[in-house]
C-alpha positions in Angstrom: 4.3 22.1 11.3 1.6 22.4 8.7 -0.1 25.4 10.5 3.1 27.2 11.0 4.1 26.7 7.4 0.8 28.1 6.1 1.0 31.0 8.4 4.6 31.8 7.3 3.5 31.8 3.6 0.7 34.2 4.4 3.2 36.8 5.6 5.0 36.9 2.2 3.3 39.9 0.8 3.3 43.7 0.6 6.7 45.1 -0.1 7.8 48.2 1.8 8.0 50.2 -1.3 6.1 50.8 -4.5 7.1 51.0 -8.1 6.7 53.9 -10.4 5.6 53.0 -13.9 8.5 54.9 -15.4 10.9 52.3 -13.9 9.6 49.5 -16.1 11.6 48.4 -19.1 10.0 46.9 -22.2 12.3 43.9 -21.8 11.0 43.1 -18.3 7.4 43.0 -19.5 8.1 41.4 -22.9 5.1 39.0 -23.2 7.1 36.4 -25.2 6.1 33.0 -23.9 9.5 31.4 -24.4 12.9 32.2 -22.9 14.8 35.2 -24.2 18.0 34.2 -22.4 20.0 31.8 -24.6 19.6 28.1 -23.8 23.0 26.9 -25.0 21.4 24.1 -27.1 19.1 23.0 -24.2 15.3 22.8 -24.3 13.1 25.8 -25.0 11.5 26.9 -21.7 8.0 28.2 -21.5 5.9 30.8 -19.6 2.3 30.8 -18.5 1.8 27.1 -19.0 2.2 27.4 -22.8 3.7 24.9 -25.2 4.2 21.4 -23.9 3.7 22.3 -20.2 1.0 20.0 -18.7 -2.2 21.7 -17.7 -3.4 22.4 -14.2 -6.2 19.9 -14.4 -4.3 16.8 -15.3 -4.8 13.8 -13.0 -2.3 11.2 -11.9 -2.3 7.5 -11.1 -3.0 6.6 -7.5 -1.5 3.8 -5.3 -3.2 0.5 -5.1 -4.9 -0.3 -1.7 -3.3 -2.7 0.6 -6.5 -4.7 1.0 -9.1 -4.2 -1.8 -12.6 -4.0 -0.3 -16.1 -2.9 -1.4 -17.6 0.2 0.1 -21.0 0.7 1.7 -22.7 4.0 2.7 -23.7 2.5 6.0 -20.1 1.9 7.2 -18.9 5.3 5.9 -21.6 7.1 7.9 -20.7 5.1 11.0 -17.1 6.3 10.9 -18.1 9.9 9.9 -20.6 10.1 12.8 -17.8 9.0 15.2 -15.4 11.8 14.0 -18.2 14.4 13.9 -19.1 13.5 17.6 -15.4 13.8 18.6 -15.1 17.2 16.9 -18.3 18.5 18.4 -18.1 20.3 21.7 -20.5 17.8 23.3 -18.2 14.8 22.9 -16.3 13.2 25.8 -13.0 14.6 24.6 -12.3 18.1 25.9 -8.8 19.0 24.7 -7.7 19.4 21.1 -5.1 16.7 21.6 -7.7 14.2 22.9 -9.9 15.0 19.9 -7.0 14.6 17.4 -5.9 11.3 19.0 -9.4 9.9 19.0 -10.1 11.0 15.4 -6.9 9.6 14.2 -7.8 6.2 15.7 -11.2 6.3 13.9 -9.3 6.9 10.6 -7.0 4.0 11.5 -9.9 1.7 12.1 -11.5 2.8 8.9 -8.3 2.3 6.9 -7.8 -1.3 8.1 -11.4 -2.3 7.6 -12.8 -0.3 4.7 -11.9 0.4 1.1 -9.8 3.4 0.2 -12.8 5.2 -1.2 -14.4 5.2 2.2 -11.3 6.8 3.8 -11.1 9.4 1.0 -14.8 10.3 1.3 -14.4 10.5 5.1 -11.5 12.9 4.8 -13.6 15.1 2.5 -16.6 15.1 4.8 -14.4 15.8 7.9 -12.8 18.7 6.0 -16.2 20.1 5.2 -17.1 20.4 8.9 -13.6 21.4 10.2 -12.0 23.3 7.3 -8.5 22.0 8.4 -5.7 23.5 6.4 -5.0 22.0 3.0 -3.1 23.0 -0.2 -6.1 23.0 -2.4 -9.3 24.9 -3.1 -11.6 22.2 -1.7 -11.4 18.9 0.2 -12.6 17.2 -3.0 -9.8 18.5 -5.1 -7.2 17.7 -2.3 -8.2 14.1 -1.5 -10.1 12.7 -4.5 -9.6 15.1 -7.4 -6.3 16.3 -9.0 -4.6 16.3 -5.6 -5.5 12.7 -5.1 -4.1 12.5 -1.6 -6.9 10.3 -0.1 -5.4 6.9 -1.1 -2.0 7.9 0.3 -3.5 9.0 3.6 -5.4 5.7 3.7 -2.2 3.8 3.5 -0.7 5.9 6.3 -3.7 5.5 8.6 -3.6 1.7 8.0 0.0 1.5 9.1 -0.3 3.8 12.2 0.0 2.4 15.7 -0.6 4.3 18.9 2.0 2.1 20.8 4.9 3.5 18.7 3.9 7.1 19.3 2.4 7.6 15.8 -0.8 9.3 16.9 0.9 11.8 19.1 3.5 12.6 16.5 0.8 13.1 13.8 -1.2 15.3 16.1 1.7 17.4 17.1 3.7 17.8 13.8 0.8 18.0 11.4 -2.0 19.6 13.5 -0.3 21.3 16.4 -2.7 19.9 18.9 -0.6 17.6 21.2 2.7 18.2 23.0 5.9 17.4 21.2 6.9 13.7 21.5 10.1 12.9 23.3 13.2 12.3 21.2 14.4 8.7 21.5 17.9 7.9 22.7 20.0 6.2 20.0 21.5 2.7 20.7 24.5 3.2 18.6 25.6 -0.4 19.0 22.8 -1.4 16.7 24.2 0.7 13.9 28.0 0.9 14.0 31.1 0.0 16.0 32.6 2.4 18.5 34.7 5.3 17.2 38.4 4.5 16.9 41.0 7.2 17.8 42.0 7.5 14.2 38.5 8.6 13.3 39.2 11.9 15.1 42.3 12.8 13.0 41.9 15.0 9.9 44.4 14.4 7.1 46.9 17.1 6.3 45.9 19.6 3.6 47.4 19.4 0.2 47.9 23.2 -0.3 46.0 22.8 -3.6 42.4 23.5 -4.4 39.7 22.6 -6.8 36.5 24.6 -7.6 33.1 23.2 -6.9 29.8 24.8 -7.8 26.8 24.5 -5.4 23.3 24.9 -6.9 20.1 24.5 -5.0 16.3 24.9 -5.1 15.9 25.6 -8.8 12.1 25.6 -8.7 11.5 26.4 -12.4 8.1 27.8 -12.9 6.8 27.2 -16.5 3.4 28.6 -15.4 4.9 32.0 -14.5 2.7 34.7 -15.9 4.4 37.9 -17.1 2.6 41.0 -15.9 0.5 39.2 -13.3 0.4 40.3 -9.6 3.8 39.7 -8.2 2.9 41.2 -4.8 0.0 38.9 -4.0 -1.8 38.1 -0.8 -1.8 34.4 -1.3 0.7 31.7 -2.3 1.9 31.5 -5.1 2.4 34.9 -6.8 3.2 35.6 -10.5 0.4 33.4 -11.7 -2.6 34.5 -13.8 -4.9 34.0 -10.8 -2.7 35.9 -8.3 -4.4 38.8 -6.5 -3.7 41.3 -3.7 -6.8 41.5 -1.7 -5.6 44.4 0.4 -5.0 46.5 -2.7 -7.7 45.0 -4.8 -5.3 44.2 -7.6 -4.7 41.4 -10.0 -3.6 40.5 -13.4 -5.3 43.5 -15.0 -4.0 46.1 -12.6 -1.1 44.5 -10.8 0.5 46.6 -8.0 3.8 45.0 -8.9 3.6 43.5 -12.4 5.6 40.2 -12.6 8.8 40.9 -14.5 9.8 38.0 -16.8 13.1 38.1 -14.9 11.6 37.2 -11.5 10.4 38.6 -8.2 10.7 38.2 -4.4 7.5 36.1 -3.9 7.6 34.0 -7.0 9.4 30.9 -8.2 12.0 31.0 -10.9 10.8 32.1 -14.4 12.8 30.6 -17.3 14.9 33.7 -18.0 16.0 34.1 -14.4 16.8 30.4 -14.1 18.9 30.3 -17.3 20.6 33.6 -16.5 22.2 32.0 -13.4 24.4 29.9 -15.8 24.9 32.8 -18.2 26.3 35.0 -15.4 29.0 32.6 -14.3 31.7 33.5 -16.8 31.6 37.1 -15.6 32.8 35.9 -12.2 35.0 32.8 -12.7 36.3 30.4 -15.4 33.6 27.8 -15.7 36.0 25.3 -17.2 37.9 25.4 -13.9 34.9 23.8 -12.1 35.7 20.2 -11.2 32.1 19.3 -10.5 28.8 20.6 -9.3 26.5 19.5 -6.5 22.8 20.2 -6.8 21.0 19.8 -3.5 17.5 19.3 -4.9 14.1 20.9 -5.6 13.1 21.3 -9.2 9.3 21.6 -9.3 7.5 24.8 -8.7 5.5 25.4 -5.5 2.0 24.6 -6.8 -0.8 23.6 -4.6 -1.7 19.9 -4.4 -4.6 20.3 -6.8 -2.4 21.8 -9.5 0.2 19.1 -9.6 0.3 15.9 -11.7 2.8 13.2 -12.5 3.0 14.6 -16.0 4.0 18.0 -14.7 6.6 16.6 -12.3 8.1 14.5 -15.1 8.1 17.5 -17.5 9.9 19.7 -14.9 12.5 17.1 -14.0 13.2 16.2 -17.6 13.7 19.8 -18.9 15.7 20.8 -15.8 18.3 18.1 -16.2 18.4 18.8 -19.9 19.2 22.4 -19.1 21.8 21.4 -16.5 23.6 19.2 -19.0 23.4 21.7 -21.8 24.8 24.5 -19.6 27.5 22.6 -17.8 28.6 20.3 -20.6 31.1 17.7 -19.5 31.3 19.1 -15.9 29.7 16.4 -13.7 26.7 17.3 -11.6 25.9 15.2 -8.5 22.2 15.7 -7.6 20.1 14.8 -4.6 16.3 14.6 -4.4 14.3 17.5 -2.9 10.9 17.3 -1.2 9.4 18.9 -4.4 11.0 16.3 -6.6 8.1 13.9 -5.9 4.4 13.5 -6.3 2.6 14.1 -4.0 5.1 16.7 -2.8 7.4 15.3 -0.1 5.8 11.8 -0.1 8.1 8.8 -0.1 7.4 5.4 1.3 9.7 2.7 2.7 10.1 -0.2 0.3 8.6 -2.6 2.9 5.5 -0.5 3.7 3.0 -3.3 3.0 5.0 -5.7 5.1 6.1 -7.9 2.2 7.9 -5.8 -0.5 11.6 -5.6 -0.3 12.5 -4.7 -3.9 12.4 -1.0 -4.6 11.0 -1.7 -8.1 7.6 -2.2 -6.4 7.7 1.1 -4.5 4.7 3.3 -5.5 7.3 6.1 -6.2 9.6 3.9 -8.4 8.4 5.8 -11.5 10.2 8.9 -10.2 13.4 7.1 -9.0 13.6 5.3 -12.4 13.2 8.6 -14.3 15.8 10.5 -12.3 18.4 7.8 -12.0 18.2 7.1 -15.8 18.8 10.8 -16.6 21.8 10.9 -14.2 23.3 7.8 -15.8 22.5 9.1 -19.4 24.3 12.4 -18.6 27.4 10.5 -17.4 27.2 11.7 -13.8 26.8 8.3 -12.2 27.5 4.7 -13.3 25.0 2.1 -14.4 25.4 0.2 -11.1 24.9 3.4 -9.1 21.8 4.3 -11.2 20.4 0.8 -10.6 20.8 1.3 -6.8 19.2 4.8 -7.0 16.2 3.5 -8.9 15.4 0.9 -6.2 16.6 2.9 -3.1 14.7 6.2 -3.2 17.2 8.0 -5.5 20.1 7.5 -3.2 23.6 6.6 -4.5 27.3 6.9 -3.8 29.8 7.9 -6.4 33.6 8.5 -6.4 34.6 11.6 -8.3 37.6 11.9 -10.5 39.4 13.6 -7.7 38.8 10.7 -5.3 36.0 12.1 -3.2 33.1 9.9 -2.3 29.8 11.7 -2.7 26.9 10.1 -0.8 23.5 11.3 -1.8 20.6 10.5 0.5 16.9 11.1 0.3 16.2 13.3 3.2 12.4 13.2 2.8 12.7 10.3 5.2 13.2 12.8 8.0 11.1 15.6 6.6 8.1 16.6 8.6 5.9 16.9 5.5 6.4 13.3 4.4 3.3 11.7 6.0 4.8 8.3 5.8 7.3 9.2 8.5 4.4 9.0 10.9 4.1 5.3 11.2 6.5 3.4 13.4 7.6 6.8 14.5 10.1 5.7 17.1 12.1 3.8 14.4 14.7 6.3 13.3 15.5 4.5 10.1 12.3 3.0 8.8 13.5 3.3 5.2 17.0 2.0 5.6 18.5 5.1 4.1 20.7 5.8 7.1 21.9 2.2 7.2 23.0 2.8 3.5 24.8 5.9 4.6 26.6 4.1 7.5 27.7 1.3 5.1 29.2 3.7 2.7 31.0 5.6 5.5 32.4 2.4 6.9 33.8 1.5 3.5 35.3 4.9 3.1 36.8 4.7 6.6 38.4 1.4 5.8 39.9 2.8 2.6 41.0 6.1 4.2 38.7 7.9 1.7 37.1 11.2 2.4 33.3 11.7 1.8 30.7 14.4 1.3 27.1 13.8 2.3 24.6 15.7 0.1 20.9 15.9 0.9 18.1 18.4 0.5 16.2 18.9 3.8 18.5 20.1 6.5 18.8 18.0 9.6 18.8 20.8 12.2 19.0 24.6 12.3 15.6 25.8 13.6 14.2 22.3 14.0 11.1 23.0 11.9 12.0 20.6 9.0 13.9 17.5 10.3 12.0 15.1 12.6 13.8 14.4 15.8 14.3 10.6 15.8 15.9 10.1 12.3 18.0 13.3 12.6 19.2 12.1 16.0 20.5 9.0 14.4 22.0 11.1 11.6 23.7 13.2 14.2 25.2 10.1 15.8 26.4 8.9 12.4 28.1 12.3 11.8 29.7 12.2 15.3 31.0 8.7 14.6 32.6 9.4 11.2 33.7 13.0 11.5 36.1 14.6 11.1 38.3 11.8 9.6 35.9 10.5 7.0 33.2 13.1 6.6 34.7 16.2 5.1 31.5 18.2 4.8 27.7 18.0 4.5 25.5 20.0 2.1 21.8 20.7 2.2 19.3 23.1 0.5 15.6 23.5 1.2 15.3 26.8 3.1 16.1 29.0 0.1 18.6 30.8 2.4 22.3 30.9 2.8 22.9 29.2 6.2 25.3 27.1 8.3 25.0 24.1 10.6 27.8 23.0 12.9 28.1 19.4 14.2 29.8 18.8 17.5 31.0 15.8 19.4 29.0 14.6 22.4 29.8 15.5 26.0 30.9 13.0 28.6 27.4 12.6 30.0 25.7 11.8 26.7 26.1 8.0 26.9 24.0 6.0 29.4 25.0 2.4 28.8 24.5 1.9 25.1 21.9 4.7 24.8 23.0 8.1 23.5 21.4 11.4 24.4 22.0 13.2 21.1 21.2 16.6 22.6 24.1 16.4 25.0 26.8 18.0 22.8 30.1 19.7 23.6 30.5 23.0 21.7 34.2 22.9 22.5 34.6 19.9 20.2 33.5 21.0 16.7 33.6 18.1 14.2 32.3 19.1 10.7 30.2 21.5 8.8 26.8 21.5 7.2 26.5 24.1 4.4 22.9 25.1 3.4 23.1 26.4 -0.1 21.2 29.5 -1.3 18.4 29.0 -3.8 18.0 30.0 -7.4 14.3 30.6 -6.7 13.6 34.0 -4.9 10.6 32.6 -3.1 10.1 33.3 0.0 11.1 37.0 -0.1 14.7 36.3 -1.0 16.9 37.0 -3.9 18.3 34.4 -6.3 21.8 33.0 -5.6 24.5 30.3 -6.0 27.9 29.6 -4.5 31.4 28.6 -5.6 33.7 26.7 -3.3 37.4 26.4 -3.2 38.0 22.9 -1.9 41.3 21.3 -0.7 42.2 18.7 -3.4 43.1 16.1 -0.7 41.1 16.7 2.4 38.1 18.1 0.5 37.5 20.6 3.2 36.1 24.0 2.2 38.8 26.6 1.8 36.8 29.5 0.4 33.2 30.4 -0.5 31.9 33.1 -2.8 28.3 33.9 -3.2 26.7 35.5 -6.3 23.1 36.9 -6.4 20.5 38.6 -8.5 18.5 41.4 -6.7 15.1 40.6 -8.1 13.5 43.6 -6.4 15.0 45.5 -9.3 13.9 43.1 -12.0 11.4 45.5 -13.6 14.3 47.9 -14.4 16.4 45.2 -16.1 16.8 44.6 -19.8 18.4 41.2 -18.8 18.9 39.7 -15.3 21.7 41.4 -13.4 23.9 39.1 -11.3 26.4 40.5 -8.8 29.2 39.2 -6.5 27.7 39.3 -3.0 30.4 38.3 -0.5 33.4 36.2 0.3 33.0 34.1 3.4 36.6 34.2 4.6 36.8 38.0 4.2 33.3 38.6 5.8 33.5 36.4 8.8 37.2 36.4 9.7 36.5 39.6 11.5 39.6 39.6 13.8 41.9 38.6 11.0 43.3 35.8 13.1 42.3 32.7 11.1 45.2 31.6 8.9 44.8 31.9 5.2 45.9 28.3 4.7 43.4 26.9 7.2 40.0 25.6 6.0 36.6 27.2 6.8 35.9 24.3 9.1 33.7 23.7 12.2 36.3 25.3 14.4 36.4 28.5 12.3 32.6 28.7 12.3 32.3 28.1 16.0 34.7 31.0 16.5 32.3 33.1 14.3 29.4 32.2 16.5 31.3 33.4 19.6 32.0 36.6 17.8 28.3 36.9 16.9 27.4 36.9 20.6 29.4 40.0 21.2 29.3 41.7 17.8 25.7 42.5 16.8 26.7 43.9 13.4 28.1 40.5 12.5 24.8 38.9 13.4 23.0 41.4 11.3 25.4 40.8 8.4 24.7 37.1 8.6 21.0 37.7 8.8 21.1 39.9 5.7 23.2 37.4 3.7 20.9 34.6 4.6 18.3 36.1 2.3 20.9 36.9 -0.4 20.7 40.6 0.5 16.9 40.9 0.1 15.3 44.3 0.5 12.6 42.7 2.7 15.0 41.0 5.1 13.6 41.3 8.6 16.0 42.8 11.1 17.9 40.9 13.8 19.0 43.8 15.9 18.6 42.4 19.4 20.8 40.3 21.7 18.0 37.8 21.9 18.0 37.4 18.1 21.8 36.9 18.1 21.4 34.1 20.7 18.7 32.5 18.5 20.9 32.7 15.4 23.9 31.2 17.2 21.7 28.4 18.6 20.4 27.6 15.2 23.8 27.5 13.7 25.0 25.2 16.4 22.1 22.8 16.0 22.6 19.8 13.8 19.5 17.8 14.6 15.8 18.5 14.7 15.6 18.2 18.5 18.5 20.5 19.0 17.0 23.2 16.8 13.6 22.8 18.4 15.1 23.6 21.8 16.3 27.0 20.5 14.3 30.2 21.5 11.9 30.4 18.5 10.2 33.7 19.2 13.3 35.8 19.5 14.3 36.0 15.9 13.2 37.9 12.8 11.1 35.1 11.3 
């Protein structure tokens, strides 16, 4: 939820220790505005918005209105007065939910009858009297200025309908005023045929492995300001405007000067980002990597009124140029993150206006075209796959040289921050992205081909990111095609090193053709979701990446090693220091009973969760490794926290995660 997210960011401040000036190295505070870590022939990367980095104040194109109309002040005042009366204590609406529902209906009526400018001005005027949370300095800069969100919100309001639960969902997930909407039951017969017995049989392992690299949440920050306040009170730190209001510090007297190598509350500066690649030969032979998966998020976490299409295009272009330069001929299979868009997280179904069916007309096609063309140029996907990605939200499916089918989907279509998920809310696949996934899995099943699914926003865990209806359908898809076809699933987004287990349904889950996707049987584990650690340290984490050993035939995960850079020490570095953090099999096979030749599959991790319920030190170890061994990791030392962690790990959908005890953990 928007309020929860802002509150969480507000907590990211004030480390538990202070630095002594004698600890600083000249290299850490070297003011050079370009990277000092070698770029291997890739592009030069910049600090503090220098060089070709687009400025903060650049504006972007806005979407065309569905119905062009001419504005009048009289009608704008009419709608404004309605909302103002609803918000005021003297209105006929007494609860926050009633007020939100009524206000949303006024915006809907305005959006279907008035020009976009009226809706935009109305949003600004309502913000001025309510001060509802935004990611901008003012309502003007959020909705009509550089942020430019007004025309997008106008499109959403025009499409919303109370009969499909849109208003209630909007008021709960975005404004925390109404109760949570019920999760729909899934009529699986509308999407796929019943599961055959063979779909429950995993192929025999080959006894041979390949190496696969997992990168996630790069979040390069070309506006990172060396020496600025890294321990700021607001979001984002390590910027020239960052301050610590409690300590009365800023760029001229920073309590923790921003090392050019990164810090806990900042996005990835160029040298930290590049150093992740430079560190790899110290730990393994890079030439032995068969391929890399990148589970999304390139752009820095700027506010809405600091982002532009030019900035997003710049970040995406230089990032994939870096990836290609560093990995050479090793293929990289990417997926779109919520920050790989403008506005952030926004994606619309191709048929949003009721007539368009070709993705080339989508208002975000500029982004899909750019990304898919770079992936094709670098030789990672074929021309046909790139063509599909350009017209279908960046989604594609590709068969690797080893025979694995990698299916990349745009998970913004279940992400809570994509406002376009709040019309026709009870349709779990408004975009068709899950139908695409089903079609690909059906083809794989018919061929006996194994598949990985890669996406960015996780489907479950704590339930704060994935909306319940589309993730319920996704869960049914996984239950239908795992374990025989789906070998593993990979996400990013949280910046943490986490796990998700998918289970089969229990015997009571099916009522006729309708599936209750919350009725799972934890004695029947199916497959794993691996949530990869981030390169960016934000939000109080370290930087990290993982290497997998993968069975060459079944494509199940046989081993995982995690490597990290402890950015709390970055002011003492002369160059970023990366370390081996842990091996998953050694760390979690606490009883030594899991065979060395068996995969780290859903059965293994289910056993780990049972151990967590009786072994508090194991839970605390997992909790610490989640943050990549961050010095500001919050403790998880109670039995209640252990139960919460286990519940999260066992939750593969938004509704399942939402049902976990939220207040018992360290977050």
